[in-house]
C-alpha positions as protocol buffer text, in pm:
chain_id: "A"
residue {
  index: 1
  type: MET
  ca { x: -126 y: -3099 z: 1657 }
}
residue {
  index: 2
  type: PRO
  ca { x: -491 y: -2982 z: 1645 }
}
residue {
  index: 3
  type: MET
  ca { x: -402 y: -2700 z: 1885 }
}
residue {
  index: 4
  type: ALA
  ca { x: -112 y: -2592 z: 1663 }
}
residue {
  index: 5
  type: ARG
  ca { x: -339 y: -2599 z: 1359 }
}
residue {
  index: 6
  type: GLY
  ca { x: -595 y: -2388 z: 1544 }
}
residue {
  index: 7
  type: ILE
  ca { x: -330 y: -2130 z: 1637 }
}
residue {
  index: 8
  type: VAL
  ca { x: -208 y: -2112 z: 1277 }
}
residue {
  index: 9
  type: GLU
  ca { x: -563 y: -2071 z: 1145 }
}
residue {
  index: 10
  type: SER
  ca { x: -629 y: -1798 z: 1402 }
}
residue {
  index: 11
  type: CYS
  ca { x: -314 y: -1614 z: 1296 }
}
residue {
  index: 12
  type: ILE
  ca { x: -412 y: -1643 z: 930 }
}
residue {
  index: 13
  type: GLY
  ca { x: -763 y: -1516 z: 1004 }
}
residue {
  index: 14
  type: LEU
  ca { x: -619 y: -1223 z: 1200 }
}
residue {
  index: 15
  type: PHE
  ca { x: -381 y: -1142 z: 916 }
}
residue {
  index: 16
  type: ARG
  ca { x: -672 y: -1136 z: 672 }
}
residue {
  index: 17
  type: THR
  ca { x: -898 y: -916 z: 883 }
}
residue {
  index: 18
  type: LEU
  ca { x: -635 y: -678 z: 1019 }
}
residue {
  index: 19
  type: PRO
  ca { x: -582 y: -481 z: 692 }
}
residue {
  index: 20
  type: SER
  ca { x: -956 y: -424 z: 656 }
}
residue {
  index: 21
  type: ALA
  ca { x: -980 y: -316 z: 1019 }
}
residue {
  index: 22
  type: LEU
  ca { x: -692 y: -70 z: 981 }
}
residue {
  index: 23
  type: VAL
  ca { x: -836 y: 86 z: 666 }
}
residue {
  index: 24
  type: LEU
  ca { x: -1179 y: 109 z: 828 }
}
residue {
  index: 25
  type: LEU
  ca { x: -1026 y: 271 z: 1137 }
}
residue {
  index: 26
  type: TRP
  ca { x: -842 y: 522 z: 916 }
}
residue {
  index: 27
  type: ALA
  ca { x: -1161 y: 609 z: 727 }
}
residue {
  index: 28
  type: LEU
  ca { x: -1364 y: 643 z: 1047 }
}
residue {
  index: 29
  type: ALA
  ca { x: -1099 y: 864 z: 1205 }
}
residue {
  index: 30
  type: ALA
  ca { x: -1102 y: 1085 z: 896 }
}
residue {
  index: 31
  type: LEU
  ca { x: -1481 y: 1109 z: 875 }
}
residue {
  index: 32
  type: LEU
  ca { x: -1552 y: 1145 z: 1248 }
}
residue {
  index: 33
  type: ALA
  ca { x: -1259 y: 1370 z: 1343 }
}
residue {
  index: 34
  type: PRO
  ca { x: -1466 y: 1695 z: 1324 }
}
residue {
  index: 35
  type: MET
  ca { x: -1728 y: 1543 z: 1557 }
}
residue {
  index: 36
  type: LEU
  ca { x: -1492 y: 1411 z: 1826 }
}
residue {
  index: 37
  type: GLY
  ca { x: -1429 y: 1746 z: 1995 }
}
residue {
  index: 38
  type: LEU
  ca { x: -1055 y: 1730 z: 1936 }
}
residue {
  index: 39
  type: SER
  ca { x: -812 y: 2009 z: 2021 }
}
residue {
  index: 40
  type: PRO
  ca { x: -523 y: 1959 z: 1778 }
}
residue {
  index: 41
  type: ASN
  ca { x: -413 y: 2324 z: 1795 }
}
residue {
  index: 42
  type: ARG
  ca { x: -445 y: 2380 z: 2170 }
}
residue {
  index: 43
  type: VAL
  ca { x: -110 y: 2506 z: 2300 }
}
residue {
  index: 44
  type: ASP
  ca { x: -28 y: 2387 z: 2653 }
}
residue {
  index: 45
  type: LEU
  ca { x: 317 y: 2513 z: 2750 }
}
residue {
  index: 46
  type: PRO
  ca { x: 356 y: 2299 z: 3067 }
}
residue {
  index: 47
  type: GLN
  ca { x: 305 y: 1988 z: 2849 }
}
residue {
  index: 48
  type: ILE
  ca { x: 579 y: 2066 z: 2597 }
}
residue {
  index: 49
  type: LEU
  ca { x: 740 y: 1741 z: 2475 }
}
residue {
  index: 50
  type: ALA
  ca { x: 543 y: 1545 z: 2735 }
}
residue {
  index: 51
  type: ALA
  ca { x: 589 y: 1169 z: 2714 }
}
residue {
  index: 52
  type: PRO
  ca { x: 290 y: 939 z: 2654 }
}
residue {
  index: 53
  type: SER
  ca { x: 68 y: 902 z: 2961 }
}
residue {
  index: 54
  type: TRP
  ca { x: -291 y: 823 z: 3057 }
}
residue {
  index: 55
  type: SER
  ca { x: -399 y: 1182 z: 2993 }
}
residue {
  index: 56
  type: LEU
  ca { x: -190 y: 1208 z: 2676 }
}
residue {
  index: 57
  type: PRO
  ca { x: -181 y: 860 z: 2517 }
}
residue {
  index: 58
  type: LEU
  ca { x: 70 y: 967 z: 2250 }
}
residue {
  index: 59
  type: GLY
  ca { x: 232 y: 1254 z: 2437 }
}
residue {
  index: 60
  type: ALA
  ca { x: 255 y: 1617 z: 2331 }
}
residue {
  index: 61
  type: ASP
  ca { x: 462 y: 1800 z: 2069 }
}
residue {
  index: 62
  type: ASP
  ca { x: 699 y: 2095 z: 2095 }
}
residue {
  index: 63
  type: LEU
  ca { x: 408 y: 2333 z: 2161 }
}
residue {
  index: 64
  type: GLY
  ca { x: 229 y: 2109 z: 2408 }
}
residue {
  index: 65
  type: ARG
  ca { x: -37 y: 2005 z: 2155 }
}
residue {
  index: 66
  type: PRO
  ca { x: -177 y: 1652 z: 2196 }
}
residue {
  index: 67
  type: VAL
  ca { x: -18 y: 1421 z: 1939 }
}
residue {
  index: 68
  type: LEU
  ca { x: -321 y: 1187 z: 1933 }
}
residue {
  index: 69
  type: ASP
  ca { x: -556 y: 1469 z: 1838 }
}
residue {
  index: 70
  type: ARG
  ca { x: -322 y: 1587 z: 1565 }
}
residue {
  index: 71
  type: LEU
  ca { x: -279 y: 1229 z: 1442 }
}
residue {
  index: 72
  type: LEU
  ca { x: -655 y: 1191 z: 1400 }
}
residue {
  index: 73
  type: VAL
  ca { x: -686 y: 1525 z: 1221 }
}
residue {
  index: 74
  type: GLY
  ca { x: -390 y: 1425 z: 1004 }
}
residue {
  index: 75
  type: ALA
  ca { x: -580 y: 1110 z: 910 }
}
residue {
  index: 76
  type: ARG
  ca { x: -854 y: 1333 z: 771 }
}
residue {
  index: 77
  type: THR
  ca { x: -599 y: 1529 z: 569 }
}
residue {
  index: 78
  type: SER
  ca { x: -448 y: 1215 z: 416 }
}
residue {
  index: 79
  type: PHE
  ca { x: -796 y: 1071 z: 347 }
}
residue {
  index: 80
  type: VAL
  ca { x: -921 y: 1383 z: 169 }
}
residue {
  index: 81
  type: VAL
  ca { x: -606 y: 1410 z: -42 }
}
residue {
  index: 82
  type: ALA
  ca { x: -593 y: 1037 z: -126 }
}
residue {
  index: 83
  type: VAL
  ca { x: -959 y: 1013 z: -228 }
}
residue {
  index: 84
  type: GLY
  ca { x: -949 y: 1340 z: -419 }
}
residue {
  index: 85
  type: VAL
  ca { x: -634 y: 1248 z: -609 }
}
residue {
  index: 86
  type: VAL
  ca { x: -755 y: 899 z: -700 }
}
residue {
  index: 87
  type: VAL
  ca { x: -1100 y: 1012 z: -813 }
}
residue {
  index: 88
  type: LEU
  ca { x: -962 y: 1298 z: -1022 }
}
residue {
  index: 89
  type: SER
  ca { x: -669 y: 1101 z: -1165 }
}
residue {
  index: 90
  type: ALA
  ca { x: -877 y: 791 z: -1244 }
}
residue {
  index: 91
  type: SER
  ca { x: -1150 y: 995 z: -1412 }
}
residue {
  index: 92
  type: ILE
  ca { x: -911 y: 1192 z: -1631 }
}
residue {
  index: 93
  type: GLY
  ca { x: -687 y: 895 z: -1706 }
}
residue {
  index: 94
  type: ALA
  ca { x: -975 y: 660 z: -1789 }
}
residue {
  index: 95
  type: LEU
  ca { x: -1129 y: 914 z: -2027 }
}
residue {
  index: 96
  type: ILE
  ca { x: -803 y: 996 z: -2206 }
}
residue {
  index: 97
  type: GLY
  ca { x: -690 y: 633 z: -2222 }
}
residue {
  index: 98
  type: GLY
  ca { x: -1030 y: 518 z: -2345 }
}
residue {
  index: 99
  type: ILE
  ca { x: -1035 y: 778 z: -2622 }
}
residue {
  index: 100
  type: ALA
  ca { x: -679 y: 688 z: -2726 }
}
residue {
  index: 101
  type: GLY
  ca { x: -747 y: 314 z: -2737 }
}
residue {
  index: 102
  type: TYR
  ca { x: -1077 y: 344 z: -2919 }
}
residue {
  index: 103
  type: ALA
  ca { x: -985 y: 617 z: -3168 }
}
residue {
  index: 104
  type: GLY
  ca { x: -642 y: 483 z: -3266 }
}
residue {
  index: 105
  type: GLY
  ca { x: -449 y: 646 z: -3550 }
}
residue {
  index: 106
  type: TRP
  ca { x: -280 y: 982 z: -3506 }
}
residue {
  index: 107
  type: LEU
  ca { x: -482 y: 1071 z: -3194 }
}
residue {
  index: 108
  type: ASP
  ca { x: -365 y: 757 z: -3018 }
}
residue {
  index: 109
  type: LEU
  ca { x: -7 y: 831 z: -3122 }
}
residue {
  index: 110
  type: VAL
  ca { x: -22 y: 1187 z: -2986 }
}
residue {
  index: 111
  type: ILE
  ca { x: -171 y: 1076 z: -2654 }
}
residue {
  index: 112
  type: VAL
  ca { x: 87 y: 798 z: -2616 }
}
residue {
  index: 113
  type: ARG
  ca { x: 368 y: 1044 z: -2677 }
}
residue {
  index: 114
  type: ILE
  ca { x: 224 y: 1282 z: -2417 }
}
residue {
  index: 115
  type: ILE
  ca { x: 210 y: 993 z: -2170 }
}
residue {
  index: 116
  type: ASP
  ca { x: 572 y: 909 z: -2251 }
}
residue {
  index: 117
  type: VAL
  ca { x: 674 y: 1269 z: -2180 }
}
residue {
  index: 118
  type: PHE
  ca { x: 509 y: 1257 z: -1838 }
}
residue {
  index: 119
  type: LEU
  ca { x: 672 y: 922 z: -1764 }
}
residue {
  index: 120
  type: ALA
  ca { x: 1013 y: 1066 z: -1851 }
}
residue {
  index: 121
  type: PHE
  ca { x: 1001 y: 1281 z: -1536 }
}
residue {
  index: 122
  type: PRO
  ca { x: 1015 y: 1135 z: -1183 }
}
residue {
  index: 123
  type: GLY
  ca { x: 660 y: 1165 z: -1055 }
}
residue {
  index: 124
  type: ILE
  ca { x: 739 y: 1300 z: -709 }
}
residue {
  index: 125
  type: LEU
  ca { x: 979 y: 1563 z: -849 }
}
residue {
  index: 126
  type: LEU
  ca { x: 715 y: 1682 z: -1095 }
}
residue {
  index: 127
  type: ALA
  ca { x: 460 y: 1696 z: -812 }
}
residue {
  index: 128
  type: ILE
  ca { x: 704 y: 1897 z: -599 }
}
residue {
  index: 129
  type: ALA
  ca { x: 759 y: 2142 z: -884 }
}
residue {
  index: 130
  type: LEU
  ca { x: 385 y: 2182 z: -946 }
}
residue {
  index: 131
  type: ALA
  ca { x: 310 y: 2220 z: -575 }
}
residue {
  index: 132
  type: GLY
  ca { x: 583 y: 2484 z: -553 }
}
residue {
  index: 133
  type: VAL
  ca { x: 434 y: 2677 z: -845 }
}
residue {
  index: 134
  type: LEU
  ca { x: 72 y: 2646 z: -729 }
}
residue {
  index: 135
  type: GLY
  ca { x: 152 y: 2713 z: -364 }
}
residue {
  index: 136
  type: PRO
  ca { x: 76 y: 2515 z: -48 }
}
residue {
  index: 137
  type: GLY
  ca { x: -269 y: 2389 z: 46 }
}
residue {
  index: 138
  type: ILE
  ca { x: -478 y: 2075 z: 19 }
}
residue {
  index: 139
  type: GLY
  ca { x: -646 y: 2180 z: -305 }
}
residue {
  index: 140
  type: ASN
  ca { x: -317 y: 2252 z: -477 }
}
residue {
  index: 141
  type: VAL
  ca { x: -168 y: 1924 z: -351 }
}
residue {
  index: 142
  type: ILE
  ca { x: -460 y: 1734 z: -503 }
}
residue {
  index: 143
  type: ILE
  ca { x: -416 y: 1916 z: -835 }
}
residue {
  index: 144
  type: ALA
  ca { x: -38 y: 1860 z: -839 }
}
residue {
  index: 145
  type: LEU
  ca { x: -66 y: 1488 z: -762 }
}
residue {
  index: 146
  type: SER
  ca { x: -352 y: 1443 z: -1010 }
}
residue {
  index: 147
  type: VAL
  ca { x: -149 y: 1601 z: -1291 }
}
residue {
  index: 148
  type: VAL
  ca { x: 113 y: 1336 z: -1224 }
}
residue {
  index: 149
  type: GLY
  ca { x: -116 y: 1045 z: -1140 }
}
residue {
  index: 150
  type: TRP
  ca { x: -350 y: 1029 z: -1440 }
}
residue {
  index: 151
  type: VAL
  ca { x: -79 y: 876 z: -1661 }
}
residue {
  index: 152
  type: GLY
  ca { x: -92 y: 527 z: -1507 }
}
residue {
  index: 153
  type: TYR
  ca { x: -470 y: 508 z: -1538 }
}
residue {
  index: 154
  type: ALA
  ca { x: -455 y: 626 z: -1899 }
}
residue {
  index: 155
  type: ARG
  ca { x: -203 y: 357 z: -1996 }
}
residue {
  index: 156
  type: LEU
  ca { x: -403 y: 87 z: -1824 }
}
residue {
  index: 157
  type: MET
  ca { x: -734 y: 194 z: -1978 }
}
residue {
  index: 158
  type: ARG
  ca { x: -582 y: 220 z: -2324 }
}
residue {
  index: 159
  type: ALA
  ca { x: -443 y: -133 z: -2297 }
}
residue {
  index: 160
  type: GLN
  ca { x: -780 y: -264 z: -2179 }
}
residue {
  index: 161
  type: ILE
  ca { x: -968 y: -94 z: -2463 }
}
residue {
  index: 162
  type: LEU
  ca { x: -726 y: -233 z: -2721 }
}
residue {
  index: 163
  type: SER
  ca { x: -773 y: -584 z: -2585 }
}
residue {
  index: 164
  type: LEU
  ca { x: -1152 y: -551 z: -2577 }
}
residue {
  index: 165
  type: ALA
  ca { x: -1183 y: -406 z: -2928 }
}
residue {
  index: 166
  type: THR
  ca { x: -1171 y: -752 z: -3085 }
}
residue {
  index: 167
  type: ARG
  ca { x: -1447 y: -900 z: -2869 }
}
residue {
  index: 168
  type: GLU
  ca { x: -1746 y: -1041 z: -3056 }
}
residue {
  index: 169
  type: HIS
  ca { x: -2003 y: -814 z: -2893 }
}
residue {
  index: 170
  type: VAL
  ca { x: -1793 y: -507 z: -2981 }
}
residue {
  index: 171
  type: ILE
  ca { x: -1762 y: -619 z: -3343 }
}
residue {
  index: 172
  type: ALA
  ca { x: -2136 y: -682 z: -3352 }
}
residue {
  index: 173
  type: ALA
  ca { x: -2206 y: -337 z: -3209 }
}
residue {
  index: 174
  type: HIS
  ca { x: -1983 y: -187 z: -3478 }
}
residue {
  index: 175
  type: ALA
  ca { x: -2180 y: -375 z: -3743 }
}
residue {
  index: 176
  type: LEU
  ca { x: -2506 y: -240 z: -3602 }
}
residue {
  index: 177
  type: GLY
  ca { x: -2375 y: 116 z: -3630 }
}
residue {
  index: 178
  type: VAL
  ca { x: -2345 y: 203 z: -3261 }
}
residue {
  index: 179
  type: ARG
  ca { x: -2208 y: 552 z: -3212 }
}
residue {
  index: 180
  type: PRO
  ca { x: -1850 y: 584 z: -3079 }
}
residue {
  index: 181
  type: ALA
  ca { x: -1951 y: 757 z: -2755 }
}
residue {
  index: 182
  type: ARG
  ca { x: -2213 y: 492 z: -2679 }
}
residue {
  index: 183
  type: MET
  ca { x: -1970 y: 217 z: -2774 }
}
residue {
  index: 184
  type: LEU
  ca { x: -1708 y: 351 z: -2536 }
}
residue {
  index: 185
  type: LEU
  ca { x: -1937 y: 422 z: -2243 }
}
residue {
  index: 186
  type: ARG
  ca { x: -2164 y: 118 z: -2261 }
}
residue {
  index: 187
  type: HIS
  ca { x: -1967 y: -164 z: -2422 }
}
residue {
  index: 188
  type: LEU
  ca { x: -1601 y: -97 z: -2340 }
}
residue {
  index: 189
  type: LEU
  ca { x: -1558 y: 102 z: -2018 }
}
residue {
  index: 190
  type: PRO
  ca { x: -1774 y: -128 z: -1799 }
}
residue {
  index: 191
  type: LEU
  ca { x: -1557 y: -426 z: -1893 }
}
residue {
  index: 192
  type: ALA
  ca { x: -1233 y: -236 z: -1838 }
}
residue {
  index: 193
  type: ILE
  ca { x: -1327 y: -91 z: -1500 }
}
residue {
  index: 194
  type: ALA
  ca { x: -1213 y: -386 z: -1284 }
}
residue {
  index: 195
  type: PRO
  ca { x: -836 y: -341 z: -1341 }
}
residue {
  index: 196
  type: LEU
  ca { x: -886 y: 32 z: -1293 }
}
residue {
  index: 197
  type: ILE
  ca { x: -1035 y: -28 z: -948 }
}
residue {
  index: 198
  type: VAL
  ca { x: -732 y: -234 z: -848 }
}
residue {
  index: 199
  type: GLU
  ca { x: -502 y: 38 z: -978 }
}
residue {
  index: 200
  type: ALA
  ca { x: -699 y: 297 z: -782 }
}
residue {
  index: 201
  type: THR
  ca { x: -650 y: 94 z: -463 }
}
residue {
  index: 202
  type: PHE
  ca { x: -274 y: 113 z: -501 }
}
residue {
  index: 203
  type: GLY
  ca { x: -311 y: 478 z: -605 }
}
residue {
  index: 204
  type: ILE
  ca { x: -461 y: 559 z: -264 }
}
residue {
  index: 205
  type: ALA
  ca { x: -150 y: 425 z: -93 }
}
residue {
  index: 206
  type: GLY
  ca { x: 73 y: 622 z: -328 }
}
residue {
  index: 207
  type: ALA
  ca { x: -124 y: 941 z: -270 }
}
residue {
  index: 208
  type: ILE
  ca { x: -89 y: 904 z: 108 }
}
residue {
  index: 209
  type: LEU
  ca { x: 289 y: 876 z: 76 }
}
residue {
  index: 210
  type: ALA
  ca { x: 307 y: 1162 z: -174 }
}
residue {
  index: 211
  type: GLU
  ca { x: 96 y: 1392 z: 47 }
}
residue {
  index: 212
  type: ALA
  ca { x: 311 y: 1309 z: 348 }
}
residue {
  index: 213
  type: GLY
  ca { x: 624 y: 1382 z: 144 }
}
residue {
  index: 214
  type: LEU
  ca { x: 495 y: 1717 z: 20 }
}
residue {
  index: 215
  type: SER
  ca { x: 383 y: 1817 z: 370 }
}
residue {
  index: 216
  type: PHE
  ca { x: 723 y: 1714 z: 506 }
}
residue {
  index: 217
  type: LEU
  ca { x: 881 y: 1955 z: 257 }
}
residue {
  index: 218
  type: GLY
  ca { x: 640 y: 2232 z: 355 }
}
residue {
  index: 219
  type: LEU
  ca { x: 441 y: 2219 z: 29 }
}
residue {
  index: 220
  type: GLY
  ca { x: 128 y: 2055 z: 173 }
}
residue {
  index: 221
  type: VAL
  ca { x: -107 y: 2178 z: 442 }
}
residue {
  index: 222
  type: GLN
  ca { x: 25 y: 2475 z: 634 }
}
residue {
  index: 223
  type: PRO
  ca { x: 50 y: 2528 z: 1012 }
}
residue {
  index: 224
  type: PRO
  ca { x: -139 y: 2501 z: 1233 }
}
residue {
  index: 225
  type: ALA
  ca { x: -325 y: 2239 z: 1026 }
}
residue {
  index: 226
  type: ALA
  ca { x: -213 y: 1884 z: 1100 }
}
residue {
  index: 227
  type: SER
  ca { x: -69 y: 1638 z: 852 }
}
residue {
  index: 228
  type: TRP
  ca { x: 126 y: 1319 z: 913 }
}
residue {
  index: 229
  type: GLY
  ca { x: 411 y: 1448 z: 698 }
}
residue {
  index: 230
  type: SER
  ca { x: 432 y: 1784 z: 876 }
}
residue {
  index: 231
  type: MET
  ca { x: 417 y: 1608 z: 1214 }
}
residue {
  index: 232
  type: ILE
  ca { x: 724 y: 1405 z: 1118 }
}
residue {
  index: 233
  type: ARG
  ca { x: 900 y: 1720 z: 997 }
}
residue {
  index: 234
  type: ASP
  ca { x: 829 y: 1903 z: 1324 }
}
residue {
  index: 235
  type: GLY
  ca { x: 935 y: 1603 z: 1531 }
}
residue {
  index: 236
  type: VAL
  ca { x: 1269 y: 1539 z: 1359 }
}
residue {
  index: 237
  type: ALA
  ca { x: 1440 y: 1813 z: 1561 }
}
residue {
  index: 238
  type: TYR
  ca { x: 1336 y: 1641 z: 1887 }
}
residue {
  index: 239
  type: MET
  ca { x: 1380 y: 1281 z: 1778 }
}
residue {
  index: 240
  type: LEU
  ca { x: 1648 y: 1204 z: 2038 }
}
residue {
  index: 241
  type: VAL
  ca { x: 1456 y: 1344 z: 2335 }
}
residue {
  index: 242
  type: SER
  ca { x: 1096 y: 1280 z: 2221 }
}
residue {
  index: 243
  type: PRO
  ca { x: 1095 y: 1000 z: 1961 }
}
residue {
  index: 244
  type: HIS
  ca { x: 718 y: 960 z: 1991 }
}
residue {
  index: 245
  type: LEU
  ca { x: 676 y: 1275 z: 1779 }
}
residue {
  index: 246
  type: VAL
  ca { x: 815 y: 1085 z: 1480 }
}
residue {
  index: 247
  type: ILE
  ca { x: 717 y: 729 z: 1570 }
}
residue {
  index: 248
  type: ALA
  ca { x: 342 y: 797 z: 1598 }
}
residue {
  index: 249
  type: PRO
  ca { x: 283 y: 952 z: 1252 }
}
residue {
  index: 250
  type: GLY
  ca { x: 546 y: 727 z: 1094 }
}
residue {
  index: 251
  type: LEU
  ca { x: 370 y: 414 z: 1220 }
}
residue {
  index: 252
  type: ALA
  ca { x: 34 y: 555 z: 1108 }
}
residue {
  index: 253
  type: ILE
  ca { x: 163 y: 605 z: 753 }
}
residue {
  index: 254
  type: MET
  ca { x: 329 y: 262 z: 742 }
}
residue {
  index: 255
  type: LEU
  ca { x: 29 y: 71 z: 876 }
}
residue {
  index: 256
  type: VAL
  ca { x: -231 y: 243 z: 658 }
}
residue {
  index: 257
  type: VAL
  ca { x: -23 y: 212 z: 339 }
}
residue {
  index: 258
  type: LEU
  ca { x: 61 y: -152 z: 415 }
}
residue {
  index: 259
  type: ALA
  ca { x: -304 y: -235 z: 484 }
}
residue {
  index: 260
  type: ILE
  ca { x: -421 y: -69 z: 160 }
}
residue {
  index: 261
  type: ASN
  ca { x: -157 y: -253 z: -43 }
}
residue {
  index: 262
  type: LEU
  ca { x: -258 y: -586 z: 110 }
}
residue {
  index: 263
  type: LEU
  ca { x: -624 y: -516 z: 31 }
}
residue {
  index: 264
  type: GLY
  ca { x: -523 y: -420 z: -322 }
}
residue {
  index: 265
  type: ASP
  ca { x: -339 y: -750 z: -367 }
}
residue {
  index: 266
  type: ARG
  ca { x: -639 y: -938 z: -235 }
}
residue {
  index: 267
  type: LEU
  ca { x: -877 y: -751 z: -464 }
}
residue {
  index: 268
  type: ARG
  ca { x: -653 y: -815 z: -765 }
}
residue {
  index: 269
  type: ASP
  ca { x: -645 y: -1188 z: -690 }
}
residue {
  index: 270
  type: ARG
  ca { x: -1022 y: -1196 z: -652 }
}
residue {
  index: 271
  type: LEU
  ca { x: -1083 y: -1019 z: -982 }
}
residue {
  index: 272
  type: ASP
  ca { x: -823 y: -1225 z: -1171 }
}
residue {
  index: 273
  type: VAL
  ca { x: -1008 y: -1501 z: -1353 }
}
residue {
  index: 274
  type: ARG
  ca { x: -690 y: -1697 z: -1417 }
}
residue {
  index: 275
  type: HIS
  ca { x: -608 y: -1697 z: -1046 }
}
residue {
  index: 276
  type: GLN
  ca { x: -956 y: -1824 z: -962 }
}
residue {
  index: 277
  type: ARG
  ca { x: -924 y: -2111 z: -1211 }
}
residue {
  index: 278
  type: ASN
  ca { x: -594 y: -2218 z: -1060 }
}
């Protein structure tokens, strides 16, 4: 029985540390990729569709390019897009939602109706349309996904501001004549930032999937640049003879997104006061 308990505890400990390790590995691969001396665009015709081996751990693609090198460079693409989209979306959404919740009245009504209009469209379809209009490229992908992604942060921030407006210290600050900008930046936003951080964690996972989807459709990074989505698109034609072309980037997307979602759940539970009391 003690041995069984030890095995269970070891499995639980591994399950808790594995998401953090995967996210850290993804971030390190993205940050260190330019310094690793990779050759993601090196064409080696004798190695076309080569299976995984000691020299090519993940095989080669239809042009003989090493899949591992392209996977690591693709990690950098997904990291840049995910961080850029979350930072831009969260900043815009928090500002707009904070203004709507604090100002109230007709301004709040107008902003809420604008949010409702954005929510009426499927997010990925709107992102595809914007990416098609703006053209391919990492910068345009970040802009397209940010135009879609700010809505969730705005709704969350507005709800937080409305719930904090009746706090005693906010009422006291109003009585002391604190200016609206100072009230919003010093007394309201710091208290509302915790749920926004949790939302941003899940937003990173969503941005990774959205970037992969846009690259799969040819609206993301353009050849010869590597992206997990474009790697899957290029490997679909050879899936029956070289399944590693699809399996490698597909597993990378699944593991990173799953790890980020698990960390987001853990962070939400840690910041939830009611959960801590229970």
